VODRENSE-134915 format. One line per field, with one value per residue (C-alpha): x, y, z; residue in one letter. Coordinates in pm, 1 decimal. Layout:
BEGIN
east (X, ...)
north (Y, ...)
up (Z, ...)
keza (A, ...)
This chain:
BEGIN
east (-210.7, -110.2, -33.7, 325.4, 370.4, 318.4, 630.4, 678.9, 593.3, 705.2, 454.7, 532.1, 922.6, 853.7, 680.2, 990.6, 1207.5, 1046.5, 1010.3, 1356.4, 1433.6, 1207.0, 1266.0, 1549.4, 1666.8, 1423.3, 1129.0, 1150.5, 904.3, 1060.8, 893.5, 748.0, 599.7, 437.0, 277.8, 149.7, 31.7, -179.4, -290.7, -503.0, -882.0, -949.9, -617.1, -510.7, -263.1, -227.2, 109.3, 271.3, 200.6, 461.4, 850.4, 836.8, 865.0, 568.8, 268.5, 54.6, -85.5, -466.0, -674.9, -1073.9, -1305.2, -1659.5, -1699.7, -1298.8, -990.6, -629.8, -312.4, -90.7, 251.5, 300.3, 625.6, 846.5, 1174.6, 1402.2, 1541.0, 1146.5, 1060.8, 889.0, 750.4, 423.2, 438.8, 328.3, 27.4, -80.3, -82.5, -251.5, -536.9, -599.9, -555.9, -822.0, -1062.4, -1054.2, -1061.1, -1408.1, -1514.7, -1483.2, -1711.5, -1469.2, -1585.9, -1293.8, -855.5, -644.5, -295.5, 40.4, 339.2, 660.2, 645.0, 1018.8, 844.6, 793.6, 762.6, 519.1, 313.8, 294.2, 190.8, -73.4, -190.8, -231.7, -432.4, -700.7, -608.4, -584.6, -426.7, -607.0, -400.3, -25.6, 93.4, 417.6, 721.3, 592.3, 854.5, 1154.0, 1397.8, 1149.2, 1001.3, 637.3, 313.9, 138.1, -236.7, -419.6, -776.6, -921.8, -1345.5, -1328.3)
north (3706.6, 3366.2, 3045.0, 2900.6, 2625.1, 2313.8, 2092.1, 1844.5, 1501.2, 1147.2, 1144.3, 1525.8, 1368.6, 1110.4, 1273.0, 1541.2, 1299.0, 1107.8, 1433.9, 1539.5, 1248.4, 1279.9, 1647.0, 1899.3, 2140.5, 2428.3, 2191.3, 2004.2, 2127.8, 2019.5, 1864.1, 2193.0, 2239.6, 1903.7, 1922.8, 2284.0, 2102.1, 1787.7, 2064.0, 2225.1, 2111.6, 1849.7, 1694.6, 1304.7, 1119.8, 816.5, 599.3, 344.3, 19.3, -246.4, -80.9, 168.3, 526.6, 742.1, 938.8, 1149.5, 1451.6, 1599.4, 1836.4, 1796.4, 2094.0, 2025.7, 1922.8, 2011.4, 1867.5, 1947.4, 1725.9, 1962.2, 1723.4, 1374.2, 1190.0, 865.2, 855.5, 840.0, 529.6, 358.6, 562.5, 430.0, 79.1, 194.5, 337.0, 698.8, 555.8, 325.3, 651.1, 846.3, 626.7, 558.9, 943.6, 978.6, 736.8, 872.6, 1229.8, 1101.5, 891.5, 1284.6, 1404.9, 1584.7, 1591.4, 1763.6, 1695.0, 1995.0, 2000.0, 2253.1, 2033.1, 2195.9, 2295.5, 2095.1, 1782.5, 1581.7, 1257.3, 1391.5, 1566.5, 1248.7, 1066.5, 1314.6, 1342.8, 945.6, 960.6, 1230.6, 1544.7, 1862.9, 2219.8, 2463.7, 2738.5, 2842.6, 3020.9, 3233.0, 3218.2, 2921.8, 2788.8, 2929.7, 2875.0, 3086.9, 2767.6, 2815.3, 2593.2, 2373.5, 2378.7, 2057.5, 1960.5, 1627.0, 1526.1, 1243.9)
up (1766.1, 1610.7, 1807.1, 1778.6, 1510.8, 1696.0, 1698.9, 1441.6, 1527.7, 1410.6, 1087.9, 986.1, 1014.3, 822.1, 571.9, 536.5, 524.0, 213.0, 77.1, 100.1, -128.3, -400.7, -407.0, -503.6, -190.1, -339.4, -355.9, -18.8, 253.8, 592.4, 932.7, 1063.5, 724.8, 692.2, 1045.7, 979.5, 673.7, 900.5, 1107.1, 826.5, 839.6, 591.6, 524.8, 476.8, 428.8, 188.1, 235.3, 27.3, 72.0, 206.1, 247.4, 17.8, 80.3, -34.9, 1.8, -125.8, 92.0, 5.3, 116.8, 68.8, 137.8, 25.1, -325.8, -429.1, -285.4, -397.0, -366.1, -139.3, -203.7, -331.8, -292.9, -386.7, -298.3, -625.0, -553.1, -568.0, -886.0, -1183.4, -984.7, -993.9, -631.2, -808.8, -993.1, -676.8, -450.8, -682.2, -714.0, -326.7, -299.0, -520.6, -418.5, -69.8, -171.1, -334.6, -77.3, 155.7, -99.3, -363.5, -695.2, -834.2, -748.8, -803.0, -804.3, -894.0, -1041.8, -1158.5, -1550.1, -1582.2, -1432.1, -1701.4, -1550.1, -1314.4, -1547.9, -1776.6, -1447.7, -1403.0, -1776.7, -1801.2, -1530.2, -1668.9, -1565.1, -1754.1, -1753.7, -1596.8, -1573.3, -1515.3, -1141.2, -1320.6, -1086.2, -847.3, -705.7, -470.6, -800.8, -1034.5, -1183.3, -1323.5, -1176.4, -1401.9, -1255.8, -1319.6, -1240.6, -1279.6, -1220.0, -942.9)
keza (M, T, P, P, P, R, P, A, G, A, Q, A, T, L, L, A, H, I, H, A, Q, A, F, P, A, T, H, R, W, D, A, Q, A, M, Q, A, L, L, D, M, P, G, V, S, V, V, M, A, A, G, D, A, P, G, F, I, M, I, R, T, L, F, D, E, A, E, I, L, T, F, A, V, D, T, A, W, Q, R, R, G, I, G, R, D, L, L, A, R, G, M, R, Q, A, G, K, A, G, A, R, T, L, F, L, E, V, A, M, D, N, A, P, A, M, A, L, Y, R, T, N, G, F, V, Q, A, G, V, R, R, N, Y, Y, P, D, G, M, D, A, C, V, M, R, R, D, I)
């Protein structure tokens, strides 16, 4: 029997709020979903510097890491916050022992795809109908 989910804490609530500001309704994760991720082994969160509402959540297991979610409030986008979070997240995953970093990104999210490509990620595959709205996900990878 699976234990009941743990109530969401303050960090999970904050992450869900930022996520809601950055994603369309079909792609948002609530505080309970964020808490479930935070409770998984190997998960770490890097928050944006200063007052900027943004974060990157990465799970590192052995020599691989995965970006679980990555969000910057739309009002703060296009200011280099995402680029900084990605660089800091990659450094943290590397320090935790990861040698390869993976992610999934919606095929129609051109700004995110450009950010990842600019930072050395390459397409490793496609997950068909990955998102609730039926959008495909591009699986990307990068050695770190």
